[in-house]
TILUM-867281 format. One record per residue (C-alpha): residue number from 1; x negated, y negated, z. Coordinates in Angstrom, 3 decimals, always signed. Layout:
N
(NUM (X Y Z)),
...
END
This chain:
409
(1 (-53.952 -193.238 -35.876)),
(2 (-51.885 -196.070 -36.247)),
(3 (-49.358 -197.158 -33.329)),
(4 (-45.936 -196.851 -33.936)),
(5 (-42.911 -198.366 -32.291)),
(6 (-39.154 -197.652 -31.396)),
(7 (-36.676 -200.453 -30.378)),
(8 (-33.480 -200.591 -28.578)),
(9 (-31.094 -203.399 -28.439)),
(10 (-27.847 -203.901 -26.351)),
(11 (-25.490 -207.107 -25.762)),
(12 (-22.890 -207.144 -23.306)),
(13 (-20.259 -209.304 -21.897)),
(14 (-20.904 -210.828 -18.583)),
(15 (-17.140 -210.662 -17.641)),
(16 (-17.239 -207.014 -18.139)),
(17 (-20.129 -206.406 -15.736)),
(18 (-18.317 -208.867 -13.068)),
(19 (-15.277 -206.823 -13.201)),
(20 (-17.118 -203.434 -12.865)),
(21 (-18.945 -204.562 -9.754)),
(22 (-15.644 -206.121 -8.134)),
(23 (-13.767 -203.224 -8.610)),
(24 (-16.335 -200.543 -7.825)),
(25 (-17.518 -198.826 -4.673)),
(26 (-20.717 -199.314 -3.673)),
(27 (-21.441 -195.618 -4.364)),
(28 (-19.750 -195.857 -7.780)),
(29 (-22.567 -198.751 -8.068)),
(30 (-25.453 -196.566 -7.258)),
(31 (-24.438 -194.641 -10.588)),
(32 (-25.595 -197.272 -12.648)),
(33 (-27.744 -199.670 -10.509)),
(34 (-30.877 -198.617 -8.153)),
(35 (-30.522 -200.076 -4.724)),
(36 (-33.758 -202.493 -5.424)),
(37 (-31.752 -203.981 -8.636)),
(38 (-28.689 -204.785 -6.372)),
(39 (-31.151 -206.156 -3.599)),
(40 (-32.712 -208.304 -6.114)),
(41 (-29.829 -210.225 -7.461)),
(42 (-28.557 -210.394 -4.318)),
(43 (-25.421 -213.140 -3.960)),
(44 (-27.299 -215.459 -6.258)),
(45 (-24.919 -217.675 -8.391)),
(46 (-26.353 -216.115 -11.500)),
(47 (-25.691 -212.678 -9.894)),
(48 (-23.445 -211.005 -12.555)),
(49 (-25.375 -212.518 -15.462)),
(50 (-28.527 -210.927 -13.997)),
(51 (-26.877 -207.698 -13.349)),
(52 (-25.684 -208.025 -16.911)),
(53 (-29.074 -208.074 -18.205)),
(54 (-30.266 -205.125 -16.249)),
(55 (-27.260 -203.013 -17.536)),
(56 (-28.245 -204.203 -21.089)),
(57 (-31.939 -203.147 -20.637)),
(58 (-30.778 -199.715 -19.362)),
(59 (-28.345 -199.217 -22.680)),
(60 (-31.588 -200.314 -24.627)),
(61 (-33.543 -198.173 -23.224)),
(62 (-30.711 -194.767 -23.705)),
(63 (-30.666 -195.855 -27.277)),
(64 (-34.577 -195.007 -27.525)),
(65 (-33.430 -191.209 -26.877)),
(66 (-30.035 -190.621 -28.693)),
(67 (-30.278 -186.771 -28.238)),
(68 (-31.018 -186.934 -24.274)),
(69 (-28.038 -189.380 -23.730)),
(70 (-25.848 -187.442 -25.911)),
(71 (-26.442 -184.640 -23.864)),
(72 (-26.622 -186.383 -20.496)),
(73 (-29.809 -185.321 -19.536)),
(74 (-30.879 -188.731 -18.791)),
(75 (-28.738 -191.715 -17.650)),
(76 (-28.853 -195.301 -16.420)),
(77 (-30.583 -194.855 -13.006)),
(78 (-33.567 -193.079 -14.891)),
(79 (-34.099 -196.791 -15.702)),
(80 (-34.306 -199.806 -13.392)),
(81 (-35.567 -203.216 -13.803)),
(82 (-37.979 -205.474 -11.309)),
(83 (-39.792 -208.677 -11.615)),
(84 (-43.516 -209.014 -11.250)),
(85 (-44.791 -212.259 -9.196)),
(86 (-44.194 -214.089 -12.061)),
(87 (-40.468 -213.311 -12.281)),
(88 (-41.396 -211.195 -15.813)),
(89 (-38.996 -208.054 -16.000)),
(90 (-40.582 -204.741 -16.180)),
(91 (-39.137 -201.089 -16.575)),
(92 (-39.497 -198.750 -13.669)),
(93 (-39.167 -195.140 -14.785)),
(94 (-37.939 -191.928 -13.113)),
(95 (-39.747 -188.708 -13.062)),
(96 (-37.399 -187.401 -15.925)),
(97 (-37.701 -190.745 -18.202)),
(98 (-41.658 -190.500 -17.733)),
(99 (-41.426 -186.815 -18.850)),
(100 (-39.614 -188.045 -22.011)),
(101 (-42.317 -190.708 -22.850)),
(102 (-44.718 -188.154 -22.887)),
(103 (-42.677 -185.867 -24.814)),
(104 (-42.295 -188.412 -27.728)),
(105 (-45.949 -189.610 -27.581)),
(106 (-44.765 -193.131 -25.696)),
(107 (-47.130 -194.591 -23.889)),
(108 (-45.105 -197.466 -22.275)),
(109 (-41.926 -199.349 -22.666)),
(110 (-41.503 -202.950 -22.896)),
(111 (-38.519 -205.284 -22.080)),
(112 (-36.780 -208.701 -22.580)),
(113 (-33.968 -210.007 -21.292)),
(114 (-31.787 -212.635 -21.244)),
(115 (-28.372 -214.080 -21.042)),
(116 (-26.188 -217.129 -21.290)),
(117 (-23.030 -217.872 -19.461)),
(118 (-21.207 -215.360 -21.661)),
(119 (-23.444 -212.494 -22.251)),
(120 (-26.561 -210.869 -21.841)),
(121 (-28.810 -209.359 -24.113)),
(122 (-31.863 -206.991 -23.694)),
(123 (-34.553 -205.494 -26.125)),
(124 (-36.817 -202.495 -25.145)),
(125 (-39.787 -201.348 -27.074)),
(126 (-41.362 -198.162 -27.108)),
(127 (-45.007 -197.876 -27.997)),
(128 (-46.483 -195.236 -29.087)),
(129 (-49.910 -193.657 -27.035)),
(130 (-53.096 -193.046 -28.649)),
(131 (-53.838 -189.432 -29.027)),
(132 (-57.885 -189.087 -28.930)),
(133 (-59.500 -185.731 -28.763)),
(134 (-63.396 -185.810 -27.613)),
(135 (-65.717 -184.838 -30.591)),
(136 (-66.762 -181.535 -28.425)),
(137 (-62.901 -180.350 -28.832)),
(138 (-62.859 -181.001 -32.438)),
(139 (-65.946 -178.978 -32.802)),
(140 (-64.718 -176.082 -30.734)),
(141 (-61.401 -176.917 -32.678)),
(142 (-63.209 -176.031 -36.210)),
(143 (-66.300 -173.782 -35.328)),
(144 (-65.052 -171.766 -32.258)),
(145 (-61.281 -171.598 -32.677)),
(146 (-60.475 -169.205 -29.872)),
(147 (-56.693 -168.185 -29.904)),
(148 (-56.432 -170.899 -32.086)),
(149 (-52.965 -169.788 -33.562)),
(150 (-51.519 -168.849 -30.024)),
(151 (-52.241 -172.537 -28.805)),
(152 (-50.703 -174.406 -32.070)),
(153 (-47.793 -172.203 -31.709)),
(154 (-47.313 -172.731 -28.100)),
(155 (-48.035 -176.849 -28.652)),
(156 (-45.980 -176.820 -31.672)),
(157 (-42.914 -175.213 -30.057)),
(158 (-42.746 -178.007 -27.615)),
(159 (-43.673 -181.012 -29.859)),
(160 (-42.714 -180.171 -33.185)),
(161 (-39.599 -182.309 -33.079)),
(162 (-41.080 -185.559 -31.244)),
(163 (-44.567 -185.478 -32.950)),
(164 (-46.268 -185.380 -35.898)),
(165 (-49.121 -182.509 -36.993)),
(166 (-51.567 -185.181 -36.464)),
(167 (-50.838 -185.850 -32.665)),
(168 (-50.459 -182.132 -32.044)),
(169 (-53.367 -181.091 -33.443)),
(170 (-55.075 -184.056 -31.344)),
(171 (-53.709 -182.404 -28.131)),
(172 (-55.036 -178.782 -29.235)),
(173 (-58.499 -180.364 -29.766)),
(174 (-58.812 -182.009 -26.447)),
(175 (-57.252 -178.914 -24.660)),
(176 (-60.168 -177.320 -25.913)),
(177 (-62.616 -180.008 -24.774)),
(178 (-60.667 -179.390 -21.398)),
(179 (-61.526 -175.762 -21.197)),
(180 (-65.010 -176.304 -21.881)),
(181 (-65.305 -179.063 -18.883)),
(182 (-63.367 -176.385 -16.880)),
(183 (-66.108 -173.454 -17.630)),
(184 (-68.516 -175.777 -16.966)),
(185 (-67.166 -176.992 -13.551)),
(186 (-66.574 -173.334 -12.621)),
(187 (-69.988 -172.540 -12.755)),
(188 (-71.206 -175.702 -11.201)),
(189 (-68.772 -174.877 -8.321)),
(190 (-71.107 -171.883 -7.149)),
(191 (-74.263 -173.925 -6.678)),
(192 (-72.820 -177.498 -5.852)),
(193 (-72.756 -178.383 -2.051)),
(194 (-69.485 -178.826 -0.199)),
(195 (-70.061 -182.679 +0.135)),
(196 (-70.518 -183.025 -3.676)),
(197 (-67.225 -180.784 -4.583)),
(198 (-64.735 -182.926 -2.104)),
(199 (-66.207 -185.901 -3.659)),
(200 (-64.806 -184.915 -7.230)),
(201 (-61.521 -184.404 -6.157)),
(202 (-59.171 -187.021 -4.655)),
(203 (-55.754 -186.020 -3.114)),
(204 (-52.974 -188.582 -4.403)),
(205 (-49.639 -188.666 -2.137)),
(206 (-50.937 -186.726 +0.519)),
(207 (-47.888 -187.446 +3.137)),
(208 (-45.653 -184.851 +2.189)),
(209 (-47.725 -181.787 +2.586)),
(210 (-49.306 -183.377 +5.776)),
(211 (-45.817 -183.983 +6.971)),
(212 (-44.991 -180.398 +6.212)),
(213 (-47.942 -179.274 +7.676)),
(214 (-47.258 -181.165 +11.012)),
(215 (-44.104 -179.240 +11.528)),
(216 (-45.731 -175.905 +11.792)),
(217 (-43.554 -174.508 +9.288)),
(218 (-44.154 -172.341 +6.402)),
(219 (-44.506 -174.502 +3.165)),
(220 (-44.398 -173.610 -0.555)),
(221 (-46.333 -175.344 -3.030)),
(222 (-45.287 -175.109 -6.747)),
(223 (-47.760 -175.728 -9.104)),
(224 (-48.951 -174.712 -12.519)),
(225 (-52.510 -173.680 -14.399)),
(226 (-54.326 -176.848 -15.122)),
(227 (-57.934 -176.877 -15.546)),
(228 (-59.818 -175.102 -12.644)),
(229 (-56.811 -175.382 -10.758)),
(230 (-57.742 -172.777 -7.861)),
(231 (-61.335 -174.902 -7.266)),
(232 (-59.587 -178.268 -7.335)),
(233 (-57.041 -177.201 -5.168)),
(234 (-59.780 -175.783 -2.550)),
(235 (-61.968 -178.734 -2.626)),
(236 (-59.057 -181.190 -2.536)),
(237 (-57.370 -179.515 +0.514)),
(238 (-60.329 -179.322 +2.099)),
(239 (-60.504 -183.122 +2.149)),
(240 (-57.341 -183.136 +4.601)),
(241 (-58.573 -181.946 +7.865)),
(242 (-54.921 -180.727 +8.968)),
(243 (-54.859 -178.199 +5.841)),
(244 (-58.102 -176.627 +6.319)),
(245 (-57.389 -172.673 +6.966)),
(246 (-53.973 -172.967 +6.396)),
(247 (-53.575 -172.733 +2.744)),
(248 (-53.758 -169.778 +0.532)),
(249 (-53.715 -169.285 -3.050)),
(250 (-51.631 -166.797 -5.256)),
(251 (-53.538 -165.645 -8.281)),
(252 (-54.469 -163.094 -10.856)),
(253 (-57.851 -161.266 -9.576)),
(254 (-60.863 -162.030 -11.577)),
(255 (-63.085 -159.228 -12.988)),
(256 (-65.647 -158.189 -12.450)),
(257 (-65.102 -157.201 -8.557)),
(258 (-68.323 -159.353 -8.002)),
(259 (-67.349 -162.470 -9.553)),
(260 (-64.069 -162.457 -7.455)),
(261 (-65.964 -161.729 -4.280)),
(262 (-68.076 -164.647 -4.900)),
(263 (-65.405 -167.322 -5.719)),
(264 (-63.722 -166.079 -2.271)),
(265 (-66.644 -166.779 -0.430)),
(266 (-67.353 -170.148 -2.029)),
(267 (-63.761 -171.283 -1.379)),
(268 (-63.300 -169.699 +1.772)),
(269 (-65.949 -172.206 +3.129)),
(270 (-63.839 -174.729 +2.285)),
(271 (-60.637 -173.315 +4.738)),
(272 (-58.890 -171.769 +1.239)),
(273 (-57.949 -167.877 +0.745)),
(274 (-56.713 -166.462 -1.829)),
(275 (-54.061 -163.919 -1.924)),
(276 (-53.431 -160.983 -5.236)),
(277 (-50.683 -161.895 -7.956)),
(278 (-49.140 -158.390 -6.824)),
(279 (-48.438 -159.676 -3.574)),
(280 (-44.961 -158.391 -2.372)),
(281 (-42.602 -160.791 -1.101)),
(282 (-42.592 -159.286 +2.223)),
(283 (-46.108 -160.285 +2.571)),
(284 (-45.910 -163.773 +1.519)),
(285 (-42.970 -164.280 +3.916)),
(286 (-45.538 -162.881 +6.415)),
(287 (-48.011 -165.597 +5.696)),
(288 (-45.123 -168.310 +5.872)),
(289 (-43.692 -166.960 +8.968)),
(290 (-47.111 -167.660 +10.184)),
(291 (-46.965 -171.575 +9.498)),
(292 (-49.352 -171.054 +6.416)),
(293 (-48.825 -173.221 +2.867)),
(294 (-48.818 -170.800 -0.043)),
(295 (-49.479 -172.157 -3.202)),
(296 (-47.991 -170.299 -6.404)),
(297 (-48.442 -171.027 -9.905)),
(298 (-45.100 -170.782 -11.410)),
(299 (-45.820 -170.736 -15.195)),
(300 (-46.219 -167.095 -16.011)),
(301 (-43.617 -165.441 -18.443)),
(302 (-42.459 -162.247 -16.754)),
(303 (-39.670 -159.690 -17.815)),
(304 (-39.860 -157.538 -14.790)),
(305 (-37.130 -156.771 -12.209)),
(306 (-36.470 -159.946 -10.369)),
(307 (-36.495 -162.617 -12.871)),
(308 (-34.110 -165.132 -14.495)),
(309 (-33.581 -166.208 -17.962)),
(310 (-33.495 -170.088 -17.741)),
(311 (-35.047 -173.004 -19.949)),
(312 (-38.164 -174.444 -20.184)),
(313 (-38.528 -177.216 -22.568)),
(314 (-35.536 -175.999 -24.445)),
(315 (-36.631 -172.805 -24.845)),
(316 (-35.306 -169.628 -23.144)),
(317 (-38.340 -168.360 -20.884)),
(318 (-37.959 -165.163 -18.139)),
(319 (-38.754 -166.623 -14.859)),
(320 (-39.398 -164.368 -11.522)),
(321 (-37.282 -166.168 -8.978)),
(322 (-38.746 -164.483 -6.099)),
(323 (-39.925 -168.558 -5.112)),
(324 (-36.499 -169.238 -4.981)),
(325 (-35.335 -166.546 -2.929)),
(326 (-37.489 -167.278 -0.283)),
(327 (-36.874 -171.049 -0.076)),
(328 (-32.847 -170.255 +0.062)),
(329 (-33.035 -167.714 +2.529)),
(330 (-35.391 -169.258 +4.710)),
(331 (-35.379 -173.172 +4.075)),
(332 (-38.991 -173.332 +3.751)),
(333 (-39.568 -176.764 +1.630)),
(334 (-40.685 -176.605 -1.857)),
(335 (-43.589 -179.110 -2.548)),
(336 (-44.750 -179.682 -6.209)),
(337 (-48.524 -180.265 -6.651)),
(338 (-50.652 -180.428 -9.934)),
(339 (-54.182 -181.430 -10.528)),
(340 (-55.941 -183.567 -13.795)),
(341 (-58.633 -185.325 -14.577)),
(342 (-58.853 -188.998 -13.951)),
(343 (-60.135 -191.751 -15.944)),
(344 (-62.912 -192.124 -13.388)),
(345 (-64.375 -188.570 -13.892)),
(346 (-62.584 -187.338 -10.756)),
(347 (-59.974 -184.935 -10.280)),
(348 (-56.817 -185.732 -9.081)),
(349 (-54.590 -183.617 -6.837)),
(350 (-51.271 -185.247 -6.675)),
(351 (-48.425 -184.203 -4.207)),
(352 (-45.104 -184.770 -5.032)),
(353 (-41.827 -185.316 -2.534)),
(354 (-40.336 -181.846 -1.310)),
(355 (-37.551 -180.551 -3.726)),
(356 (-33.799 -180.921 -2.759)),
(357 (-32.463 -177.422 -3.844)),
(358 (-29.430 -176.995 -5.782)),
(359 (-26.191 -175.550 -3.364)),
(360 (-23.338 -173.150 -4.881)),
(361 (-20.984 -170.927 -3.591)),
(362 (-22.511 -167.910 -6.019)),
(363 (-25.734 -166.528 -4.645)),
(364 (-26.378 -165.658 -8.218)),
(365 (-25.547 -169.148 -9.365)),
(366 (-27.582 -170.688 -7.046)),
(367 (-30.564 -168.818 -7.869)),
(368 (-30.388 -169.449 -11.479)),
(369 (-29.805 -173.250 -10.783)),
(370 (-32.781 -173.202 -8.843)),
(371 (-35.066 -171.414 -10.974)),
(372 (-34.041 -173.728 -13.568)),
(373 (-34.869 -176.373 -10.903)),
(374 (-38.301 -175.542 -10.666)),
(375 (-38.807 -174.701 -14.484)),
(376 (-38.005 -178.697 -14.856)),
(377 (-40.324 -179.802 -12.620)),
(378 (-43.214 -177.572 -13.724)),
(379 (-41.719 -179.273 -17.467)),
(380 (-42.844 -182.669 -16.108)),
(381 (-46.400 -181.522 -14.879)),
(382 (-47.131 -179.977 -18.484)),
(383 (-46.121 -182.990 -20.462)),
(384 (-47.830 -185.460 -17.987)),
(385 (-51.352 -184.081 -18.990)),
(386 (-50.527 -181.297 -21.606)),
(387 (-53.964 -180.681 -22.803)),
(388 (-55.120 -179.372 -19.590)),
(389 (-52.722 -176.924 -19.504)),
(390 (-53.942 -173.211 -19.853)),
(391 (-52.259 -172.620 -23.360)),
(392 (-53.973 -169.509 -23.898)),
(393 (-52.556 -168.301 -20.892)),
(394 (-49.014 -166.053 -20.880)),
(395 (-46.793 -168.936 -19.810)),
(396 (-43.508 -169.849 -19.363)),
(397 (-42.935 -170.945 -23.020)),
(398 (-41.616 -168.228 -25.320)),
(399 (-43.712 -167.915 -28.585)),
(400 (-41.426 -165.317 -30.669)),
(401 (-43.400 -162.658 -32.162)),
(402 (-40.523 -160.309 -33.415)),
(403 (-37.161 -161.520 -32.614)),
(404 (-36.683 -162.205 -29.412)),
(405 (-39.649 -160.724 -27.715)),
(406 (-42.676 -162.765 -26.087)),
(407 (-45.889 -163.045 -27.396)),
(408 (-48.441 -161.592 -24.551)),
(409 (-51.381 -163.996 -24.326)),
END
């Protein structure tokens, strides 16, 4: 597949930025510039010119995403400029902007800045990333297309407006390769030694979860179904001495029962325990109240009582809000985490910073807003490595069969 590019250009009068800076409060400026950008330019002679160039770079980046800019889902602070050791500018992206790059199939955004005594100019060029599926994924796609219609429908609902059919097909084929790898790893997990299993999973950004564990309070970990999420989580957590014996994973029970027992015994040796998906909120509160950490996959469509109709990747999705109720009523921190295959062939388990929940004077609205917040965080995880998600699974993403009913996968 050929590489494609998208370009955004902007030019701005330096006097306009100087007036903006002089007449704005510190808080107002932080609605446009990140603190590191203000610190980088300091009080140098060319301060206003350098700030104007950074402003132009932000505008150029926003022009790459006209729809999201128009509906205010991204803004100036999603893009910031830094300089490398040679003084060349490069772009820093927020999690929100990174998700957009993944949605549109861009690998990176390169920028170039310039300014005179009067004006500043910036060019932002987004280049496509390579969509390459392993040969085994292509073979499964053509020879053993398990639920291919469901997988295709789910991914097309996400990417049909941003990617071409060839790119979507590559993601589907990569998804099949990921499923085969997960199946083989699941088998190997039963016979692999603990030391070898732990060596296959690296933990990234462990500080948030270690800090939460150190406070001795219950913690909620928000995740989705990515590859062998249960076994990889167990091995990753076992690499953290502080976490052993304090993690529980909410999951649908496997069939037959002997297989469920085999898995539970294996991961139990890693200090990781399972809880049934049917567990009540009261029972979850018991484990959290004892200072345990509960991992909850949040990517199930569910129309049962106790759910909210919010959005997932711009589509309506019915989402259980029990997790939100617990977090709001108890103040237990919610820490997002996801797992994917790294370039070195090892899995990475990454924890994010605790979420800042939304406050509202209306309890109903507060539940809805925070349920939407959790879906938004899950969107970013899904878009980061969409080939490793369980697209045959019943996810939050609606795939309509008839009218407003959801396809049950």
